[in-house]
Backbone as ProteinMPNN parsed JSONL, in Angstrom:
{"seq_chain_A": "MPAGGCAREGYRKLYAPTRDSVDLLFTFGLASEAHDRSKRDSRVVAVLKKWSACMDKSGYSGIETPYDVVDELGLDDDKGGPKAVTAAKADVACKRRVNLVGIWAAVEKAYQQRLVDEHAETLALYKKQREARFKLAASLA", "coords_chain_A": {"N_chain_A": [[43.833, 3.347, 18.002], [41.104, 3.422, 15.541], [37.603, 4.268, 15.777], [35.705, 1.407, 15.768], [36.75, 0.115, 13.876], [39.754, -1.559, 12.005], [38.458, -2.263, 10.027], [35.816, -1.081, 9.639], [36.75, 1.31, 9.336], [38.242, 1.471, 6.494], [35.886, 0.775, 4.811], [34.587, 3.257, 5.863], [36.509, 4.856, 4.439], [36.307, 4.127, 2.02], [33.406, 3.781, 0.93], [31.861, 5.614, 2.462], [32.623, 8.228, 2.225], [31.967, 10.255, 1.708], [28.753, 13.809, 3.561], [27.249, 13.15, 1.701], [27.151, 10.416, 0.496], [26.219, 7.844, -0.99], [24.371, 4.898, -0.741], [25.891, 1.871, -1.221], [24.317, 0.162, -0.963], [22.271, 0.723, -2.857], [20.782, 0.825, -5.425], [20.169, -2.242, -4.946], [18.509, -2.424, -3.785], [16.177, -0.372, -4.257], [16.11, -2.859, -7.028], [15.085, -4.99, -5.341], [12.844, -3.374, -4.099], [11.38, -2.567, -6.843], [10.903, -6.088, -7.357], [9.373, -6.717, -5.017], [6.5, -5.453, -5.739], [6.069, -5.7, -7.887], [5.199, -8.807, -7.153], [3.695, -8.288, -6.203], [1.54, -7.183, -8.184], [-1.576, -6.526, -9.564], [-2.303, -8.102, -12.643], [0.124, -10.199, -12.411], [-0.411, -11.561, -10.315], [-2.504, -12.785, -11.409], [-1.107, -13.538, -13.556], [0.113, -15.741, -12.244], [-1.953, -17.411, -10.754], [-3.213, -18.256, -13.315], [-0.463, -20.15, -13.763], [-0.572, -21.671, -11.502], [-2.993, -22.72, -12.03], [-2.486, -24.975, -14.061], [-0.24, -25.696, -13.516], [-1.251, -27.492, -11.459], [-3.187, -29.535, -13.114], [-1.123, -30.51, -14.572], [-0.552, -32.612, -12.177], [0.782, -31.569, -9.331], [-0.245, -30.346, -6.917], [-2.038, -27.424, -5.046], [0.283, -25.935, -5.735], [1.236, -22.444, -5.455], [3.191, -20.633, -6.619], [5.879, -20.387, -8.25], [8.55, -20.358, -6.916], [7.802, -21.538, -4.797], [7.694, -24.239, -5.496], [10.016, -25.478, -4.382], [9.722, -26.925, -1.854], [7.138, -26.85, -1.401], [6.894, -30.072, -2.376], [8.56, -31.131, -1.638], [11.793, -31.066, -2.809], [14.529, -30.814, -1.682], [15.922, -31.878, -1.195], [16.899, -33.653, -2.887], [17.549, -32.091, -5.083], [18.17, -32.479, -7.719], [17.532, -34.209, -8.776], [15.295, -37.843, -10.404], [12.335, -36.35, -10.126], [12.429, -34.104, -9.677], [13.423, -32.717, -11.66], [11.486, -33.975, -13.414], [9.231, -32.437, -12.361], [10.549, -29.682, -12.752], [10.189, -29.699, -15.857], [7.137, -30.058, -16.169], [7.049, -26.976, -14.809], [8.424, -25.433, -16.254], [7.311, -25.402, -18.361], [4.202, -25.063, -18.133], [4.826, -22.578, -17.298], [5.65, -21.321, -20.055], [3.089, -21.253, -21.584], [1.061, -19.627, -19.569], [3.215, -17.494, -20.104], [4.028, -16.841, -18.328], [6.839, -15.957, -17.649], [7.272, -13.734, -19.565], [5.159, -12.026, -18.431], [5.389, -11.563, -16.524], [8.233, -10.379, -16.51], [8.038, -7.533, -17.912], [6.039, -6.312, -16.348], [7.503, -6.07, -14.061], [9.471, -5.004, -15.224], [8.442, -2.26, -15.705], [7.52, -1.629, -13.33], [10.729, -0.639, -12.093], [11.761, 0.491, -14.021], [9.461, 2.843, -13.265], [11.215, 3.944, -10.379], [13.498, 3.784, -10.766], [13.544, 6.898, -12.744], [11.964, 8.185, -10.178], [14.131, 8.433, -8.685], [16.162, 9.048, -10.072], [18.229, 11.662, -9.541], [20.24, 10.588, -7.018], [20.437, 8.134, -8.597], [21.926, 9.32, -10.771], [24.33, 10.915, -8.758], [24.705, 8.566, -7.583], [25.944, 7.46, -9.23], [27.59, 8.416, -10.368], [29.737, 8.686, -7.739], [30.399, 5.805, -7.52], [32.107, 4.879, -9.391], [33.941, 6.893, -8.492], [34.642, 6.128, -6.113], [36.175, 3.304, -7.084], [37.948, 4.238, -8.519], [39.517, 5.404, -6.664], [39.756, 2.503, -4.993], [41.639, 1.0, -6.336], [43.62, 2.318, -6.899], [44.982, 2.175, -4.402], [45.563, -0.574, -4.157]], "CA_chain_A": [[42.642, 2.425, 16.416], [39.417, 4.256, 15.458], [36.517, 3.672, 16.285], [35.024, 0.086, 14.991], [38.454, -1.216, 14.042], [40.405, -1.511, 10.607], [37.084, -2.893, 9.071], [34.66, 0.682, 9.089], [37.616, 2.606, 8.52], [38.481, 0.96, 5.211], [34.128, 1.045, 4.895], [34.363, 5.048, 5.24], [37.661, 6.012, 3.343], [35.962, 3.702, 0.728], [31.846, 3.788, 0.532], [30.865, 6.861, 2.634], [33.299, 9.297, 2.413], [31.84, 12.187, 2.454], [27.764, 12.72, 4.398], [26.238, 12.928, 0.772], [28.079, 9.105, 0.006], [24.918, 6.774, -1.338], [25.123, 3.679, -0.225], [25.662, 0.737, -1.89], [23.274, -0.847, -1.881], [21.104, 1.649, -3.002], [20.268, 0.274, -6.47], [19.905, -2.861, -5.667], [16.926, -2.056, -2.903], [15.351, -0.301, -5.623], [15.433, -3.499, -7.761], [13.925, -5.481, -4.205], [11.431, -2.972, -4.006], [10.321, -3.407, -8.202], [10.37, -7.098, -7.429], [8.442, -6.538, -4.562], [5.657, -4.629, -5.69], [5.191, -7.026, -8.816], [4.691, -9.744, -6.686], [1.732, -8.054, -5.913], [0.337, -5.715, -9.04], [-2.856, -7.744, -10.555], [-1.524, -8.771, -13.743], [1.088, -10.834, -11.649], [-1.075, -12.346, -9.386], [-3.132, -13.387, -11.755], [-0.786, -15.072, -14.323], [0.38, -17.206, -11.175], [-3.313, -18.672, -10.914], [-2.889, -19.619, -14.355], [0.232, -21.298, -13.751], [-0.936, -22.915, -10.359], [-3.401, -24.358, -12.364], [-1.92, -25.18, -14.871], [0.796, -27.384, -12.468], [-2.642, -28.301, -11.048], [-3.537, -30.197, -14.146], [-0.261, -31.785, -15.015], [-0.339, -33.511, -11.274], [1.289, -30.551, -8.8], [-1.902, -29.379, -7.023], [-1.036, -27.11, -3.962], [1.949, -24.942, -5.674], [0.652, -21.444, -5.714], [4.131, -20.805, -6.42], [7.865, -21.118, -8.404], [8.655, -20.298, -5.474], [6.835, -23.344, -3.763], [7.442, -26.169, -5.92], [11.484, -27.145, -4.12], [9.442, -27.178, -0.539], [5.518, -28.212, -1.671], [7.418, -31.758, -2.962], [9.86, -32.338, -0.916], [12.653, -32.021, -3.204], [15.436, -29.689, -0.47], [18.038, -32.771, -1.039], [17.571, -33.571, -4.023], [17.238, -31.105, -7.214], [19.472, -32.669, -9.641], [16.816, -36.48, -8.879], [14.268, -37.298, -11.193], [11.659, -35.952, -9.297], [12.548, -32.404, -10.002], [13.765, -32.822, -12.649], [9.924, -33.875, -13.685], [8.748, -31.24, -11.682], [11.198, -29.02, -13.668], [9.01, -29.767, -17.023], [6.42, -29.349, -16.033], [6.701, -25.538, -14.197], [8.495, -24.827, -17.786], [5.162, -25.791, -19.649], [3.093, -24.488, -17.061], [5.338, -20.718, -17.253], [5.274, -20.322, -21.434], [1.566, -21.928, -21.745], [0.532, -18.814, -19.741], [3.485, -16.692, -19.981], [4.478, -16.375, -16.929], [8.429, -15.644, -17.317], [6.882, -12.643, -20.127], [4.015, -11.134, -18.098], [6.628, -10.808, -14.847], [9.243, -9.625, -16.504], [7.311, -6.441, -17.797], [5.598, -5.322, -14.961], [8.663, -5.262, -13.532], [10.831, -3.621, -15.587], [7.769, -0.987, -15.244], [8.224, -1.021, -11.508], [12.168, -0.105, -12.306], [11.234, 2.205, -14.937], [9.237, 4.604, -12.304], [11.36, 4.229, -9.347], [14.743, 5.179, -11.787], [12.723, 7.534, -12.907], [11.997, 8.927, -9.279], [15.14, 8.397, -7.731], [17.147, 10.245, -11.274], [19.276, 12.766, -9.022], [20.341, 10.032, -6.467], [21.349, 7.556, -9.29], [23.868, 9.69, -11.514], [25.336, 10.667, -7.951], [25.613, 6.87, -7.591], [26.993, 5.703, -10.53], [29.324, 9.211, -9.395], [30.729, 8.028, -6.965], [30.511, 4.597, -7.36], [33.515, 5.809, -10.644], [34.776, 7.293, -8.093], [34.922, 3.731, -5.521], [36.044, 2.172, -8.255], [39.69, 4.165, -8.154], [40.435, 5.936, -5.477], [39.932, 1.129, -4.443], [42.465, 0.762, -7.476], [44.774, 3.587, -6.282], [44.997, 0.989, -3.087], [46.51, -1.265, -4.267]], "C_chain_A": [[41.426, 3.045, 16.189], [38.504, 3.797, 15.788], [35.592, 2.413, 15.168], [36.832, 0.067, 13.963], [39.077, -0.549, 12.422], [39.896, -1.428, 9.59], [36.512, -2.244, 8.715], [35.849, 1.296, 9.49], [37.836, 3.022, 7.5], [37.216, 1.083, 4.085], [33.99, 2.345, 4.787], [34.583, 5.524, 4.463], [36.429, 5.766, 1.803], [34.266, 3.767, -0.118], [31.245, 5.334, 1.429], [32.471, 8.235, 2.896], [33.188, 10.662, 2.917], [29.943, 11.903, 2.613], [27.51, 12.15, 2.971], [26.686, 11.085, 0.367], [26.383, 8.427, -0.183], [25.134, 5.583, -1.111], [25.126, 2.078, -1.177], [25.577, 0.284, -2.638], [21.912, -0.36, -2.199], [20.256, 0.858, -4.565], [19.615, -0.732, -6.256], [18.386, -2.662, -4.535], [16.145, -1.324, -3.425], [14.848, -1.516, -6.595], [15.156, -4.884, -6.512], [12.654, -5.212, -4.114], [10.599, -3.312, -5.58], [10.051, -4.93, -7.653], [9.33, -7.383, -6.467], [6.991, -6.101, -4.804], [5.499, -5.797, -7.15], [4.919, -7.758, -8.506], [2.832, -9.616, -6.505], [0.744, -6.89, -6.696], [-0.728, -7.34, -9.799], [-2.267, -8.316, -11.651], [-0.838, -10.642, -12.711], [0.549, -12.301, -10.934], [-1.694, -13.14, -9.868], [-2.947, -14.362, -13.003], [-0.244, -15.832, -12.699], [-0.938, -17.911, -10.576], [-3.153, -19.284, -11.543], [-2.229, -21.002, -13.949], [-0.542, -22.538, -12.708], [-2.162, -23.436, -11.01], [-3.223, -25.298, -13.036], [-0.777, -26.23, -14.292], [-0.7, -27.955, -11.596], [-2.604, -29.836, -11.832], [-2.412, -31.197, -14.483], [0.202, -32.794, -12.933], [1.03, -32.535, -9.706], [0.316, -30.085, -8.429], [-0.904, -28.534, -6.01], [-0.264, -25.907, -4.226], [1.412, -23.668, -6.278], [2.03, -20.948, -6.423], [5.303, -20.514, -7.331], [7.724, -20.919, -7.775], [8.458, -20.992, -4.323], [7.264, -23.977, -4.094], [8.598, -26.906, -4.554], [10.414, -27.947, -2.376], [8.405, -27.702, -0.487], [6.058, -29.399, -1.925], [8.241, -31.61, -2.585], [11.934, -32.516, -1.399], [13.482, -30.778, -2.27], [16.105, -30.566, -1.409], [17.773, -33.387, -3.004], [17.023, -32.955, -5.596], [17.739, -31.622, -7.759], [17.89, -34.208, -9.874], [15.553, -36.717, -10.311], [13.062, -37.08, -10.776], [11.429, -34.857, -9.331], [13.16, -31.791, -10.526], [12.287, -33.42, -14.146], [8.582, -33.113, -13.24], [8.938, -29.358, -12.645], [10.213, -29.02, -14.763], [8.14, -29.074, -16.98], [6.02, -27.767, -15.674], [7.461, -25.156, -15.462], [8.089, -24.706, -18.655], [4.852, -24.678, -19.318], [3.296, -22.332, -17.563], [5.221, -20.176, -18.884], [3.686, -21.133, -21.855], [0.861, -20.475, -20.639], [1.566, -17.361, -20.048], [3.709, -15.847, -18.917], [5.98, -15.326, -16.902], [7.842, -13.425, -18.645], [5.878, -11.249, -20.099], [4.656, -10.234, -17.266], [7.641, -9.689, -14.947], [8.395, -8.402, -16.962], [6.487, -6.126, -17.103], [6.627, -4.452, -13.817], [9.544, -4.43, -13.569], [9.58, -3.036, -15.541], [8.404, -0.861, -13.744], [9.182, -0.482, -11.213], [12.15, 0.783, -12.992], [10.48, 3.064, -13.813], [10.111, 4.908, -10.116], [13.269, 4.851, -9.976], [14.111, 6.599, -11.87], [12.499, 8.309, -11.559], [13.363, 9.317, -8.688], [16.573, 8.751, -9.1], [18.483, 10.208, -11.21], [20.145, 11.254, -8.803], [20.808, 9.343, -7.515], [22.557, 7.581, -10.059], [24.23, 10.373, -9.665], [26.329, 9.052, -7.759], [26.295, 7.127, -7.949], [27.907, 6.573, -9.963], [30.368, 8.878, -8.589], [31.168, 6.57, -6.859], [31.996, 4.626, -8.351], [34.542, 6.057, -9.577], [35.416, 7.224, -6.58], [36.289, 3.601, -5.326], [37.42, 2.417, -7.836], [40.283, 4.509, -7.566], [40.656, 3.822, -4.78], [41.186, 0.773, -5.045], [43.727, 1.345, -7.78], [45.656, 2.539, -5.504], [46.137, -0.058, -3.079], [47.506, -2.38, -4.307]], "O_chain_A": [[40.7, 3.005, 17.183], [38.579, 2.638, 16.196], [35.029, 2.628, 14.095], [38.015, -0.24, 14.115], [38.883, 0.554, 11.912], [40.27, -0.907, 8.54], [36.29, -2.285, 7.505], [35.545, 2.103, 10.368], [37.812, 4.2, 7.146], [37.359, 1.371, 2.897], [33.382, 2.803, 3.82], [33.931, 6.273, 3.737], [35.945, 6.558, 0.994], [34.029, 3.789, -1.326], [30.304, 6.0, 0.996], [32.932, 8.811, 3.881], [33.647, 11.513, 3.678], [29.406, 10.852, 2.262], [27.51, 10.928, 2.822], [25.865, 10.805, -0.506], [25.51, 8.684, 0.646], [26.275, 5.171, -1.321], [24.144, 1.488, -1.629], [25.931, -0.027, -3.775], [20.809, -0.834, -1.925], [19.11, 0.416, -4.48], [18.556, -0.835, -6.874], [17.26, -2.899, -4.972], [15.009, -1.586, -3.031], [13.691, -1.534, -7.014], [15.015, -5.952, -7.107], [11.671, -5.952, -4.059], [9.588, -4.008, -5.675], [8.851, -5.118, -7.451], [8.42, -8.146, -6.791], [6.217, -6.463, -3.918], [4.641, -6.679, -7.115], [4.057, -8.2, -9.265], [1.734, -10.168, -6.573], [-0.166, -6.151, -6.32], [-0.562, -8.479, -10.236], [-1.56, -9.276, -11.346], [-1.361, -11.745, -12.551], [0.892, -13.483, -10.976], [-1.799, -14.237, -9.319], [-3.648, -15.266, -13.458], [-0.872, -16.883, -12.568], [-0.831, -18.962, -9.946], [-2.943, -20.484, -11.362], [-2.666, -22.145, -13.811], [-0.909, -23.691, -12.934], [-2.507, -24.565, -10.662], [-3.674, -26.417, -12.791], [-0.593, -27.383, -14.681], [-0.76, -29.134, -11.246], [-2.182, -30.904, -11.39], [-2.598, -32.402, -14.649], [1.218, -33.463, -12.747], [2.03, -33.141, -9.32], [-0.31, -29.368, -9.21], [0.32, -28.636, -5.93], [-0.073, -25.014, -3.4], [1.121, -23.669, -7.475], [1.501, -20.788, -7.523], [6.107, -20.262, -6.433], [6.563, -21.113, -7.416], [8.92, -20.939, -3.182], [7.584, -24.825, -3.262], [8.479, -27.975, -3.956], [10.458, -29.11, -1.976], [8.227, -28.744, 0.145], [5.231, -30.151, -1.409], [9.154, -32.039, -3.291], [12.843, -33.229, -0.974], [12.869, -29.712, -2.229], [16.787, -30.116, -2.329], [18.533, -33.388, -3.972], [16.426, -33.284, -6.621], [17.896, -31.051, -8.838], [17.529, -34.843, -10.865], [15.105, -35.803, -11.003], [12.4, -38.007, -11.243], [10.309, -34.426, -9.058], [13.548, -30.648, -10.283], [12.286, -33.239, -15.364], [7.409, -33.17, -13.608], [8.174, -28.448, -12.968], [9.277, -28.241, -14.579], [8.005, -27.93, -17.414], [4.968, -27.276, -16.081], [6.878, -24.154, -15.874], [8.358, -24.04, -19.655], [5.048, -23.586, -19.851], [2.554, -21.406, -17.889], [4.851, -19.034, -19.154], [3.777, -21.587, -22.995], [-0.239, -20.233, -21.136], [1.013, -16.274, -20.214], [3.619, -14.64, -18.695], [6.122, -14.26, -16.301], [8.147, -12.283, -18.301], [5.705, -10.25, -20.797], [4.671, -9.01, -17.14], [7.927, -8.719, -14.244], [7.763, -8.124, -15.942], [6.028, -5.102, -17.609], [6.703, -3.382, -13.214], [10.141, -3.636, -12.842], [9.23, -3.858, -14.694], [9.357, -0.255, -13.254], [9.122, 0.248, -10.223], [12.509, 1.911, -12.653], [11.07, 4.097, -13.497], [9.768, 5.597, -9.155], [13.931, 5.852, -9.702], [14.27, 7.37, -10.924], [12.942, 9.442, -11.745], [13.6, 10.449, -8.266], [17.773, 8.639, -8.849], [19.398, 9.635, -11.801], [20.655, 10.677, -9.764], [21.932, 9.791, -7.742], [23.533, 6.845, -10.2], [24.736, 9.285, -9.392], [27.483, 8.624, -7.762], [27.407, 7.195, -7.425], [28.836, 6.172, -9.262], [31.583, 8.824, -8.782], [32.148, 6.206, -6.21], [33.016, 4.31, -7.738], [35.695, 5.628, -9.612], [36.285, 7.912, -6.045], [37.118, 3.662, -4.419], [38.113, 1.637, -7.183], [41.489, 4.267, -7.537], [41.672, 3.663, -4.103], [41.952, 0.181, -4.284], [44.6, 1.032, -8.589], [46.764, 2.141, -5.862], [47.122, -0.29, -2.378], [48.667, -2.158, -4.654]]}, "name": "protein", "num_of_chains": 1, "seq": "MPAGGCAREGYRKLYAPTRDSVDLLFTFGLASEAHDRSKRDSRVVAVLKKWSACMDKSGYSGIETPYDVVDELGLDDDKGGPKAVTAAKADVACKRRVNLVGIWAAVEKAYQQRLVDEHAETLALYKKQREARFKLAASLA"}
C-alpha cells in the first residue's frame, strides 16, 4: 500500500502529479486574501461605520458589521422568525442607504484584480493543470 493509503495516492495522481502542480485551493486563497484586504481598506471601514450608525438609528445599536447581526441580536436559533426578518429589513435598508454593497464590491474587485495581475503566471498554469485534471478524472470514471 502506498504511503498515506489509497486516498493519498489518488489525490497525488489527480491533484499533484508533477512538482510544479498548483494547489487546487490556490484560487480560493487569492479570493480570501482579496476579501481580507478589502475588510481592512479605509473605504470599507468608513462605509461600515455609516452602516452601523444607520443600524443604530433603526434600533440596532452596537452592531459593527453585517457579519455581527445574528450573534449580536441572538438570532442563531430563529434565523427565519419575525425578529430576524425585521432586522434583515433594517440591514438591507441601511446597506442601500450607504451603498455598502457597491462600495465593498468595488474595493474587493480592485484587490482581486491586483492579485490576478501579481499571480498571472501561476493562474495560467493553474488553468492548464485544471483542464488536464478534469480530463484525467473523466478517464478514470
